[in-house]
Residue frames as qw, qx, qy, qz and C-alpha x, y, z in Angstrom:
[[0.610, -0.676, 0.357, 0.208, 70.81, 183.45, 156.17],
 [0.500, 0.733, -0.449, -0.106, 74.02, 183.44, 154.14],
 [0.868, -0.301, 0.373, 0.130, 76.15, 180.28, 153.91],
 [0.300, 0.796, -0.486, -0.200, 79.46, 179.72, 152.18],
 [0.889, -0.159, 0.413, 0.115, 81.38, 176.75, 150.88],
 [0.114, 0.652, -0.621, -0.421, 84.30, 175.94, 148.63],
 [0.936, 0.242, 0.140, -0.212, 83.66, 173.27, 146.00],
 [0.331, -0.550, 0.707, 0.296, 86.51, 170.89, 145.11],
 [0.648, 0.377, -0.546, -0.373, 87.20, 168.94, 141.93],
 [0.950, -0.234, 0.120, -0.170, 86.92, 165.22, 142.63],
 [0.900, 0.244, -0.094, 0.349, 90.36, 164.60, 141.09],
 [0.369, 0.523, -0.267, 0.720, 92.20, 167.39, 142.91],
 [0.463, -0.481, -0.551, 0.500, 92.85, 168.54, 146.45],
 [0.134, -0.139, -0.010, 0.981, 92.87, 172.18, 145.35],
 [0.323, 0.638, 0.565, -0.412, 89.52, 173.99, 145.24],
 [0.329, 0.224, 0.555, 0.731, 88.43, 175.16, 141.81],
 [0.164, -0.611, -0.410, -0.657, 85.33, 177.17, 142.63],
 [0.014, 0.076, 0.587, -0.806, 83.96, 179.25, 145.46],
 [0.236, -0.522, -0.716, -0.400, 80.27, 178.70, 145.96],
 [0.033, 0.028, 0.408, -0.912, 78.45, 181.50, 147.77],
 [0.202, -0.530, -0.786, -0.246, 74.86, 180.96, 148.76],
 [0.045, 0.047, 0.309, -0.949, 72.89, 184.01, 149.82],
 [0.359, 0.494, 0.648, -0.455, 69.21, 184.83, 150.14],
 [0.390, 0.686, -0.122, -0.602, 69.50, 186.47, 146.72],
 [0.812, 0.483, -0.267, -0.189, 71.09, 183.57, 144.85],
 [0.866, -0.287, 0.319, 0.256, 73.80, 180.98, 144.45],
 [0.325, 0.871, -0.346, -0.127, 77.09, 182.08, 142.92],
 [0.916, -0.095, 0.239, 0.308, 79.72, 179.66, 141.59],
 [0.187, 0.942, -0.263, -0.093, 82.89, 181.61, 140.93],
 [0.904, 0.211, -0.164, 0.333, 85.98, 179.95, 139.44],
 [0.573, -0.712, 0.010, 0.405, 88.89, 180.86, 141.71],
 [0.575, -0.047, 0.349, 0.739, 91.28, 181.49, 138.83],
 [0.167, 0.686, 0.460, 0.539, 88.84, 184.11, 137.47],
 [0.356, -0.900, -0.239, 0.084, 89.02, 186.29, 140.59],
 [0.425, 0.607, -0.234, 0.629, 91.47, 189.20, 140.59],
 [0.160, 0.073, -0.608, 0.774, 90.58, 190.59, 144.01],
 [0.313, -0.680, -0.653, -0.116, 87.72, 191.19, 146.41],
 [0.109, 0.262, -0.204, 0.937, 87.04, 194.62, 147.78],
 [0.245, -0.576, -0.755, 0.192, 84.69, 195.46, 150.66],
 [0.053, -0.237, 0.023, -0.970, 82.56, 198.60, 151.03],
 [0.502, -0.158, 0.214, -0.823, 79.78, 199.03, 153.60],
 [0.602, -0.081, 0.732, -0.307, 79.34, 195.32, 154.39],
 [0.839, 0.496, 0.115, -0.191, 79.17, 194.38, 150.70],
 [0.570, -0.363, 0.580, 0.455, 81.87, 192.54, 148.81],
 [0.557, 0.734, -0.165, -0.351, 82.80, 193.52, 145.27],
 [0.776, -0.150, 0.553, 0.265, 84.34, 190.48, 143.58],
 [0.307, 0.752, -0.357, -0.462, 86.45, 191.66, 140.65],
 [0.769, 0.025, 0.626, 0.129, 86.56, 188.85, 138.09],
 [0.249, -0.129, 0.633, 0.721, 87.52, 188.43, 134.45],
 [0.053, 0.533, 0.769, 0.350, 83.80, 188.52, 133.59],
 [0.153, -0.694, -0.157, -0.686, 83.09, 191.70, 135.56],
 [0.017, -0.254, 0.621, -0.742, 82.30, 192.77, 139.12],
 [0.502, -0.456, -0.714, -0.173, 79.88, 190.83, 141.31],
 [0.199, -0.445, 0.350, -0.800, 78.33, 192.69, 144.24],
 [0.593, -0.251, -0.765, -0.003, 77.50, 190.34, 147.09],
 [0.459, -0.717, 0.053, -0.523, 75.79, 191.08, 150.42],
 [0.918, -0.219, -0.240, 0.227, 78.59, 189.27, 152.25],
 [0.277, -0.920, 0.268, 0.066, 81.21, 190.75, 154.59],
 [0.452, 0.686, -0.570, 0.031, 84.85, 190.31, 153.62],
 [0.280, -0.462, 0.793, -0.283, 85.79, 188.21, 156.63],
 [0.823, 0.125, 0.457, -0.313, 83.22, 185.56, 155.62],
 [0.768, 0.613, -0.170, -0.067, 84.72, 185.29, 152.14],
 [0.105, 0.706, -0.675, 0.186, 88.22, 185.17, 153.59],
 [0.566, -0.264, 0.720, -0.301, 87.23, 182.17, 155.70],
 [0.852, 0.337, 0.331, -0.227, 85.75, 180.38, 152.63],
 [0.619, 0.735, -0.275, -0.016, 88.69, 180.95, 150.26],
 [0.921, -0.076, -0.127, 0.360, 91.95, 178.96, 150.29],
 [0.348, -0.895, 0.113, 0.256, 94.61, 180.92, 152.19],
 [0.639, -0.207, 0.478, 0.566, 97.39, 179.66, 149.92],
 [0.370, 0.465, 0.545, 0.592, 95.77, 181.43, 146.96],
 [0.092, -0.824, -0.272, -0.488, 94.05, 184.45, 148.53],
 [0.505, -0.190, -0.423, 0.728, 95.72, 186.86, 150.94],
 [0.114, -0.935, -0.331, 0.053, 94.37, 189.87, 152.76],
 [0.568, 0.258, 0.000, 0.781, 96.41, 192.95, 151.89],
 [0.113, -0.268, 0.090, -0.953, 94.31, 195.64, 153.48],
 [0.292, 0.159, 0.734, -0.593, 91.33, 195.67, 155.82],
 [0.606, 0.487, 0.193, -0.599, 89.16, 196.01, 152.71],
 [0.586, 0.572, -0.469, -0.332, 91.00, 193.78, 150.19],
 [0.791, -0.171, 0.583, 0.079, 91.67, 190.10, 149.46],
 [0.394, 0.676, -0.449, -0.431, 93.82, 189.38, 146.42],
 [0.979, 0.159, 0.130, 0.011, 94.37, 186.32, 144.25],
 [0.440, -0.665, 0.462, 0.388, 98.15, 185.81, 144.34],
 [0.628, 0.115, 0.654, 0.406, 98.21, 184.00, 140.97],
 [0.378, 0.775, 0.430, 0.267, 96.79, 187.00, 139.09],
 [0.254, -0.883, 0.061, 0.391, 99.23, 189.64, 140.36],
 [0.726, 0.576, 0.062, 0.371, 101.33, 191.21, 137.62],
 [0.388, 0.461, -0.239, 0.762, 103.04, 194.04, 139.51],
 [0.479, -0.734, -0.402, 0.265, 103.37, 195.53, 142.99],
 [0.278, 0.703, -0.049, 0.653, 104.18, 199.26, 143.10],
 [0.616, -0.459, -0.431, 0.473, 106.03, 200.08, 146.33],
 [0.291, 0.176, -0.002, 0.940, 106.52, 203.74, 145.44],
 [0.357, -0.512, -0.245, -0.742, 102.97, 204.74, 146.41],
 [0.046, -0.042, -0.803, 0.593, 101.37, 204.77, 149.83],
 [0.791, -0.244, 0.557, -0.074, 99.49, 202.51, 150.15],
 [0.185, -0.280, 0.818, 0.467, 101.31, 200.12, 147.84],
 [0.706, 0.353, 0.012, -0.614, 99.27, 199.19, 144.77],
 [0.517, -0.060, 0.840, 0.154, 98.78, 195.81, 143.14],
 [0.499, 0.431, -0.344, -0.669, 98.21, 195.47, 139.38],
 [0.725, 0.062, 0.672, -0.135, 96.72, 192.39, 137.73],
 [0.249, -0.066, 0.769, 0.585, 97.17, 190.67, 134.38],
 [0.039, -0.346, -0.709, -0.614, 94.67, 192.14, 131.90],
 [0.265, -0.761, -0.591, 0.041, 92.73, 194.22, 134.46],
 [0.221, 0.645, -0.015, 0.731, 92.74, 198.00, 134.87],
 [0.542, -0.768, -0.026, -0.340, 91.61, 198.22, 138.54],
 [0.373, 0.437, -0.666, 0.477, 94.10, 198.05, 141.40],
 [0.728, -0.580, -0.366, 0.015, 94.10, 196.65, 144.92],
 [0.018, -0.831, 0.351, -0.431, 96.04, 198.09, 147.85],
 [0.749, -0.134, -0.528, 0.378, 98.50, 196.85, 150.46],
 [0.321, -0.901, 0.013, -0.291, 98.28, 198.80, 153.72],
 [0.094, 0.676, -0.631, 0.368, 101.23, 199.26, 156.07],
 [0.618, -0.357, 0.565, -0.414, 99.86, 196.82, 158.60],
 [0.939, 0.179, 0.267, -0.125, 99.70, 193.98, 156.00],
 [0.439, 0.787, -0.423, -0.088, 102.99, 194.67, 154.13],
 [0.156, -0.563, 0.805, -0.098, 105.39, 192.51, 156.09],
 [0.663, 0.055, 0.716, -0.213, 103.13, 189.44, 156.12],
 [0.727, 0.632, 0.131, -0.236, 102.24, 189.87, 152.43],
 [0.302, 0.766, -0.561, -0.081, 105.88, 190.19, 151.29],
 [0.358, -0.364, 0.849, -0.135, 106.72, 187.04, 153.27],
 [0.736, 0.292, 0.562, -0.237, 103.89, 185.08, 151.60],
 [0.624, 0.754, -0.076, -0.189, 104.75, 186.31, 148.09],
 [0.174, 0.744, -0.645, -0.012, 108.47, 185.59, 148.44],
 [0.571, -0.266, 0.759, -0.168, 108.00, 182.01, 149.78]]
């Protein structure tokens, strides 16, 4: 059975790592290292500065484990780290999100645009 938790620094109220425990292993991922998380066929692809981790975890479970102030869902298949966004291209459909020092992109679907723009502009 898969379980999930967010580990906090003892001197801070903000989480610093996401700990994911699966039947295959235990993953400690620094939150600032995550660009975005993409879901395909009930697997989550965590795009990090160190590479891509493939986890047998559905996206909604990761969404529940990650801090909502830092990670926002932008598409039914994407969660993005707001602190690593470098550019949002509104000229394409769906909108695309670029990240500092990373070549891959995430997407913002029409149904998530209004909520996402509100979160980013606050």
